[in-house]
C-alpha angles and dihedrals in degrees: 000000000000124000089247091057092048091047092051090062098042117103117244089243120028111223129196088256088056090051090050091051092048092052091048090053096043117040091175097070142047117229122205136162138200119237086255091059103256108151123222122194117191135175116246116275119274127237097271090048091051093047092052091051091047093048091052092046093050090047091052093047093048088049091060105268105140115243091238089063096052129072139165122217098356122152121254124200104229114200117216130221092246101044098275123128125216133187125229129179108207119197092238134008131190119197131195090230141010115287130222117248119275145118098246112035125195120253095225096104099033114126099174139013120193123198121187107211112233127190105279096022098075096106095044093047098042100040116011101040093039089056094045094047093048091048088051090055098244103164098217136027121184123191120196117200119210091227121127092276093041087229115214115208110196116205123188126194112259107181105313097335137063122252122195109252097178144342119204143142116282090242089062092049091051089055092059130079113257087224087070089066100060096246096147 
């Protein structure tokens, strides 16, 4: 199908319901949008990506974060500065309390969002999502590079922007206590 044909059937503004329908129809891609309505389509994560997310999730659970406050690849409703709402699917989320069921959860109780940077997503993860998550008031944003050290860059909210608190190899992070990272 040509891009013109696809564009003809796209709604003028992509809603979270539209994203949900697209994901239900296409299990081979992730669909996200900015609060301004820009659509992102990504392939599913690869093996290394999935292992990094799993290692962090196991570390958090073993460190005392209850399983009902952890989730991989769950949708977050990202409010925009001008009333729009976007949808992001972080690789890992930690909440301060259990959430109700849903496809696009609010960010009000989010303590930490982790994004594992994949080839091709560098700009979105390091600039766009960092800006959206800080504007949404999410206290911590960690980015994990898929370099040899699997470098984790830990950002914490300082006013309305993120400041880098630490940057270290994933192996070092996994040898700390999650309680040292203010995850409630």
